[in-house]
C-alpha positions in Angstrom: -93.5 -100.3 -108.3 -96.3 -98.6 -110.8 -98.2 -96.3 -108.8 -102.1 -97.2 -109.5 -105.1 -96.6 -108.1 -105.1 -99.9 -106.6 -101.9 -99.4 -104.9 -102.6 -96.3 -103.7 -105.3 -97.5 -102.2 -104.0 -100.4 -100.5 -101.2 -98.2 -99.3 -103.7 -95.6 -97.9 -105.6 -98.8 -96.0 -102.6 -100.1 -94.5 -101.1 -96.7 -93.3 -104.5 -96.1 -91.7 -105.0 -99.4 -90.0 -101.5 -99.2 -89.1 -102.0 -95.6 -87.4 -104.9 -96.9 -85.5 -102.8 -100.0 -84.2 -100.1 -97.6 -83.1 -102.5 -95.7 -81.5 -104.2 -98.4 -79.7 -100.9 -99.4 -78.2 -100.2 -96.1 -77.3 -104.0 -96.1 -75.4 -103.1 -99.4 -73.8 -99.7 -97.9 -72.5 -101.5 -95.1 -71.5 -104.0 -97.2 -69.5 -101.6 -99.0 -67.9 -99.6 -96.2 -66.5 -102.8 -94.9 -65.1 -103.3 -98.1 -63.6 -100.4 -98.5 -61.8 -100.2 -95.0 -60.8 -103.4 -95.2 -59.2 -102.6 -98.7 -57.5 -99.3 -97.6 -56.2 -101.1 -94.4 -54.9 -103.7 -96.7 -52.8 -100.7 -99.0 -51.3 -99.5 -95.3 -50.5 -101.7 -94.0 -48.6 -103.1 -97.5 -47.1 -99.6 -98.0 -45.6 -99.5 -94.4 -44.5 -103.2 -95.1 -42.4 -101.4 -97.9 -41.0 -98.5 -96.5 -39.8 -100.8 -93.8 -38.0 -103.4 -95.8 -36.5 -99.9 -97.8 -34.9 -98.8 -94.5 -33.3 -102.5 -93.5 -32.3 -102.8 -97.0 -30.7 -99.0 -96.3 -28.5 -100.5 -92.7 -27.8 -97.1 -91.1 -29.8 -96.7 -88.5 -32.1 -95.8 -89.1 -35.5 -92.2 -88.0 -36.1 -91.3 -89.9 -38.9 -91.3 -88.4 -42.7 -91.2 -90.7 -45.9 -92.2 -93.9 -43.6 -93.2 -95.7 -47.2 -90.2 -96.8 -49.4 -91.1 -98.6 -52.4 -88.0 -101.0 -52.8 -89.5 -102.8 -56.4 -92.8 -102.5 -58.0 -94.3 -105.0 -56.0 -92.3 -104.6 -52.5 -92.6 -101.7 -49.6 -90.9 -101.3 -46.6 -92.8 -99.3 -43.7 -90.3 -97.5 -41.4 -92.3 -97.3 -38.1 -90.3 -96.1 -35.4 -91.7 -97.3 -32.8 -93.1 -101.0 -31.5 -95.8 -103.1 -32.8 -97.7 -106.1 -32.7 -97.9 -108.5 -35.3 -101.4 -109.4 -35.1 -102.4 -105.5 -35.1 -100.2 -104.9 -37.9 -102.1 -107.5 -40.1 -105.8 -106.5 -38.9 -104.9 -102.8 -39.9 -103.3 -104.1 -43.5 -106.8 -105.9 -44.2 -108.8 -103.1 -42.9 -107.0 -100.4 -45.2 -106.5 -102.3 -48.1 -110.3 -103.1 -47.9 -110.7 -99.2 -47.4 -109.5 -98.3 -50.5 -110.8 -101.1 -52.6 -107.4 -103.0 -53.2 -108.5 -106.3 -53.8 -104.8 -107.8 -54.1 -102.9 -110.9 -52.3 -100.2 -109.5 -49.8 -97.7 -110.8 -47.3 -95.6 -109.3 -44.8 -92.8 -109.5 -42.8 -91.6 -107.8 -39.6 -88.1 -107.1 -38.7 -86.5 -108.7 -35.4 -84.3 -106.5 -33.7 -83.1 -109.5 -31.6 -82.4 -112.0 -34.5 -81.7 -109.2 -36.8 -84.1 -111.0 -39.5 -87.0 -110.5 -41.2 -89.5 -112.7 -39.5 -91.9 -113.9 -41.8 -95.6 -112.7 -40.9 -98.4 -114.2 -42.9 -99.5 -114.6 -47.2 -103.4 -112.7 -47.2 -105.1 -113.7 -50.5 -108.0 -111.7 -51.5 -109.9 -114.9 -52.5 -109.4 -116.5 -48.9 -107.4 -119.4 -50.4 -104.1 -120.7 -49.5 -101.2 -119.8 -51.1 -97.4 -120.8 -51.6 -95.4 -118.2 -49.4 -92.1 -116.4 -49.8 -90.1 -115.9 -47.0 -87.1 -115.5 -48.8 -88.2 -112.6 -50.6 -87.9 -110.2 -47.9 -84.8 -108.6 -46.8 -83.5 -106.2 -43.9 -82.8 -102.8 -43.9 -79.7 -101.6 -41.6 -80.6 -98.4 -41.6 -83.9 -98.7 -39.9 -85.2 -100.1 -36.2 -88.5 -101.1 -36.3 -90.0 -101.2 -39.6 -92.2 -103.8 -41.8 -92.4 -104.9 -45.5 -95.2 -105.9 -47.8 -95.1 -107.9 -51.1 -97.8 -107.6 -53.3 -96.8 -111.1 -55.4 -99.8 -110.8 -57.9 -99.3 -107.3 -58.8 -98.5 -107.8 -62.2 -101.3 -110.4 -62.6 -103.4 -107.8 -61.4 -102.7 -105.0 -64.0 -103.0 -107.4 -66.7 -106.9 -108.1 -65.8 -107.4 -104.5 -65.1 -106.6 -104.2 -68.5 -108.3 -106.9 -70.3 -110.9 -104.5 -72.5 -108.1 -102.8 -73.8 -106.2 -106.2 -74.3 -109.2 -107.5 -76.1 -109.3 -104.4 -78.7 -105.8 -104.6 -79.2 -106.3 -108.4 -80.4 -109.1 -107.4 -82.3 -107.3 -104.8 -84.1 -104.2 -107.0 -84.8 -106.7 -109.9 -85.8 -108.5 -107.1 -88.7 -104.8 -106.1 -89.7 -104.3 -109.7 -90.4 -107.4 -110.1 -92.1 -106.6 -106.7 -94.1 -103.2 -108.2 -95.2 -104.2 -111.6 -96.2 -107.3 -109.6 -98.2 -104.5 -107.6 -99.8 -102.5 -110.6 -101.0 -105.2 -112.3 -102.3 -106.3 -109.3 -104.5 -102.9 -109.1 -105.3 -102.7 -112.6 -106.7 -105.8 -112.1 -108.4 -105.0 -109.0 -110.1 -101.7 -111.3 -111.3 -104.2 -113.9 -112.6 -106.3 -111.1 -114.6 -103.3 -109.6 -115.9 -102.1 -113.1 -117.2 -105.8 -113.9 -118.5 -105.9 -110.5 -120.6 -102.5 -111.3 -121.8 -103.5 -114.9 -122.8 -106.9 -113.7 -124.6 -104.7 -110.8 -126.2 -102.1 -113.3 -127.7 -104.9 -115.6 -128.6 -107.0 -113.7 -130.1 -104.1 -111.8 -132.1 -102.9 -115.2 -133.2 -106.5 -116.1 -134.7 -106.8 -113.1 -136.7 -104.2 -114.1 -138.6 -105.2 -117.5 -140.0 -108.8 -116.0 -140.3 -108.0 -113.4 -142.5 -106.3 -115.4 -144.6 -109.2 -117.5 -144.9 -111.5 -114.8 -145.6 -109.0 -113.5 -148.8 -108.9 -117.2 -150.0 -112.7 -117.9 -149.6 -113.7 -114.5 -151.1 -111.4 -115.4 -154.3 -112.4 -118.6 -154.4 -116.3 -117.2 -154.5 -115.2 -114.8 -157.4 -114.2 -117.6 -159.7 -116.4 -118.8 -162.4 -115.9 -123.1 -161.4 -117.3 -122.1 -157.9 -120.4 -119.9 -159.5 -121.3 -122.8 -161.8 -121.4 -125.4 -158.6 -124.8 -124.5 -156.3 -123.1 -127.0 -153.8 -119.5 -125.4 -154.3 -121.3 -121.7 -153.8 -123.2 -122.8 -151.1 -120.3 -124.1 -149.0 -117.8 -121.6 -150.0 -120.8 -119.0 -148.5 -120.8 -120.8 -145.5 -117.2 -120.4 -144.6 -117.3 -116.7 -145.6 -120.1 -116.4 -142.7 -118.7 -118.5 -140.6 -115.8 -116.8 -141.0 -117.1 -113.2 -140.2 -119.4 -114.5 -137.1 -115.5 -115.5 -135.6 -114.0 -112.1 -136.7 -116.7 -110.1 -134.7 -116.2 -112.5 -131.8 -112.4 -112.1 -131.9 -113.1 -108.4 -132.4 -115.3 -108.2 -129.3 -113.2 -109.9 -127.4 -109.9 -107.9 -128.0 -112.2 -104.4 -127.4 -113.1 -105.8 -123.8 -109.6 -106.4 -123.2 -108.8 -103.3 -124.0 -111.1 -101.7 -121.7 -110.0 -103.9 -118.9 -106.2 -102.9 -119.5 -107.1 -99.3 -119.7 -105.6 -98.7 -123.1 -108.4 -97.1 -124.4 -108.0 -93.3 -125.5 -111.5 -92.1 -126.2 -111.5 -89.8 -129.8 -114.4 -88.0 -128.8 -116.0 -85.7 -131.3 -119.9 -84.6 -132.2 -121.2 -87.7 -133.2 -124.7 -87.3 -135.1 -127.3 -89.4 -133.0 -129.9 -89.8 -136.1 -126.7 -90.9 -138.4 -125.4 -93.4 -135.9 -128.8 -95.4 -135.9 -129.6 -95.3 -140.0 -125.9 -96.9 -139.9 -126.9 -99.0 -137.8 -130.0 -100.4 -139.3 -128.0 -100.7 -142.7 -125.6 -102.9 -141.0 -128.3 -105.1 -139.1 -130.3 -105.3 -142.2 -126.8 -107.1 -143.6 -126.4 -109.5 -140.8 -130.6 -110.6 -140.2 -132.4 -111.4 -143.2 -136.0 -111.1 -141.3 -138.0 -108.1 -141.5 -137.1 -106.2 -138.5 -139.3 -102.5 -137.5 -137.6 -99.7 -135.8 -139.3 -96.5 -133.9 -137.4 -93.9 -133.7 -138.8 -91.4 -131.0 -136.5 -88.1 -131.2 -138.0 -85.0 -130.3 -135.1 -83.1 -132.2 -131.4 -84.2 -133.8 -129.0 -84.5 -131.3 -125.1 -84.7 -131.6 -123.2 -86.3 -129.0 -119.9 -85.9 -127.8 -118.5 -89.1 -127.8 -115.7 -91.5 -129.5 -117.5 -92.3 -132.5 -116.1 -95.6 -132.9 -116.7 -96.8 -129.7 -120.1 -95.3 -129.4 -121.7 -96.8 -132.9 -120.1 -100.4 -131.6 -122.0 -100.0 -127.7 -125.6 -99.2 -129.6 -124.7 -101.7 -132.3 -124.3 -104.7 -129.4 -127.9 -103.3 -127.7 -129.2 -103.1 -130.9 -128.0 -106.8 -132.0 -128.8 -108.3 -128.4 -132.5 -106.4 -129.4 -132.8 -108.4 -132.4 -130.9 -111.3 -131.6 -133.2 -112.5 -128.5 -136.0 -111.5 -130.3 -137.2 -114.8 -132.6 -140.2 -113.5 -134.4 -141.3 -110.1 -135.6 -138.6 -107.9 -133.8 -139.6 -104.3 -133.0 -136.8 -102.5 -131.6 -137.9 -98.7 -130.2 -135.1 -95.9 -129.7 -136.5 -92.9 -127.1 -134.8 -90.1 -126.4 -136.0 -88.1 -123.0 -134.9 -84.8 -121.9 -134.6 -83.9 -118.2 -132.6 -80.9 -116.1 -129.4 -82.9 -116.1 -129.8 -85.8 -118.5 -131.2 -87.0 -121.9 -132.6 -90.5 -121.5 -131.5 -92.7 -124.3 -133.3 -96.0 -124.0 -133.4 -98.9 -126.5 -136.1 -101.2 -126.0 -137.2 -104.6 -127.9 -140.4 -106.6 -127.7 -138.4 -109.9 -126.6 -139.3 -112.2 -123.7 -136.8 -109.5 -121.4 -134.4 -111.1 -118.3 -135.4 -113.1 -115.6 -135.8 -110.4 -112.4 -132.5 -112.6 -110.6 -130.3 -112.0 -113.7 -130.7 -108.4 -113.9 -128.3 -107.2 -111.6 -125.5 -109.4 -113.7 -126.4 -108.9 -117.4 -123.4 -106.2 -117.8 -121.0 -109.1 -116.0 -118.3 -110.2 -117.9 -118.8 -113.6 -119.7 -122.5 -113.4 -117.7 -125.3 -115.2 -119.8 -129.0 -115.3 -118.7 -130.5 -119.1 -118.7 -132.7 -119.5 -121.5 -134.0 -122.3 -123.6 -132.7 -121.1 -126.8 -129.0 -120.4 -125.3 -127.7 -123.3 -127.0 -128.7 -121.8 -130.3 -127.7 -118.5 -129.7 -124.0 -117.5 -130.4 -122.3 -115.7 -127.7 -120.0 -115.3 -125.0 -121.4 -113.1 -122.5 -119.1 -109.8 -123.2 -121.5 -107.3 -125.4 -123.0 -105.5 -122.4 -119.6 -105.9 -120.5 -117.8 -103.7 -123.1 -121.0 -101.8 -123.6 -120.7 -101.0 -119.8 -117.2 -100.1 -119.6 -117.4 -97.6 -122.5 -120.1 -95.8 -121.0 -118.0 -95.8 -118.1 -114.9 -94.2 -119.8 -117.3 -91.7 -121.1 -118.5 -90.7 -118.0 -122.4 -91.7 -118.7 -124.6 -94.1 -116.5 -126.4 -97.4 -117.9 -128.9 -99.7 -116.5 -131.3 -102.3 -117.7 -135.1 -102.8 -117.1 -137.1 -105.6 -117.6 -140.9 -106.4 -118.1 -143.1 -108.8 -119.9 -143.1 -106.9 -122.9 -139.5 -106.7 -123.6 -136.1 -105.6 -122.3 -135.0 -101.6 -122.0 -131.2 -100.6 -122.0 -131.1 -97.1 -120.6 -128.1 -94.8 -121.4 -127.8 -91.4 -118.8 -125.8 -88.9 -120.6 -125.1 -85.6 -119.2 -126.3 -82.5 -121.0 -122.8 -81.5 -121.0 -122.0 -84.0 -124.0 -125.2 -83.0 -126.0 -125.5 -80.2 -128.7 -128.3 -79.5 -130.8 
C-alpha cells in the first residue's frame, strides 16, 4: 500500500487508540489484582481474629501457627486446635467480617470428630435474604482435628462489581475504537469513490476535447470560406458554433485543472511574475470575452514581482476578475488593490455587484457550490472556479478569504513577503 499522509494519519490514530486500549486493559488487570489482594487480606485477618477470640474464650494460649489455609480462591480452612461451639463461631464470623467491611455472602462448616465429616453450619447472606446452600462444597482434612471451613460463593461477582467503573471505561474505549474503525472504513470508501470520480472526470473531459477540437478547426475553416462570408445568416450560425465551442473548451479546461489539483498531480514551476503585466493580460483577454464597458482601478503603491507559477497565477486572478464581471450585470467596476504589512502583502479584488449572502460566504470556495441567485440559470458555470483558486493558493502556501458587503464581494489573497520582489 502506498504510504500517503492519509494512510499515515489512519495508522497513527489506530496505534494510538490501540495503545490506550492496551493500557486500559493493563490498568484493569492491576485494579483486579489490587482488589483481590485487599479482599484476601481482609478475610485472612478477620479469620485470624476469630481464632484469637475463641482462644480467649477458652482461656488458652494461641500455640498454633499458620492457622489460615487458603484451599481455593473462595475457600478457606481454619485450624483452631481447640474446642469451640457452632453458635459462637457464627457470631464471631459475622462480627469480624463486619469490622473489616467485608460485605460478602459466606457459608461455613465445622469438622465433627465423632462422624469424621464436615457438619454444615449456615449460609449468611450480606443482604439478609435466604440463598441456596452448598453442603457438598466442604471437604475434610485428615491432618487437622479441630477446624472449620469458610466459603465465599459470591467472591468473583464481588470483584466484578468492585471494578464496574473500570469495566465501564473499558467498554467506552472499545466503543470509541469501533467507531474509529467504522469511520476509517467510511473514509477509505469515500476516498475510493473520489478517485473513481476523478478518473471519470479526466477520461470524460479528454474524450470531449478531441471532438471539440475538431469542431473548432472545422468551424474556423468554414468561417473563412467566401460562401459563408457572403451569407449573413450562415456567418451568424458559424459564429455561434465557435463561441459556444470556446465556452465549452473553457469549462473542460477548468474541470481538468481542478481534477489535477485534487489528485496532487500539479507541479508548480515558480518564477518571478510581474503583477502589473499579469493584470494587463487579464484586461486584454477579458475585453475579448465581454463586449460591455468595464472600469478597472489598480491601486499598487509600487511594482511587485511575485514568486509563483505564472500559468496558474494568471488563471486564478483571471477567474476572480471574470467572476467579478460575470456577476455584475451593469457597469462593472473592478478594484485591484495591494496593501503591505510586516509579514504579507494583501492582494484584494473587489467588484460592485450584489455580493454573496452571509449564509453562503463560508462555502463559496467549495467544489461545485453555487450561490442561489435569481440569475443563476442565466450565468453559466459549474461552481469550480473558486475551488480551483483556493487549491492553487494552498499549493503556493498562500491564504485566501472572501468578504461580502452590500457594495460587492472582495477576494483577498495574502502572499508572504518571502514570495515578493520589488
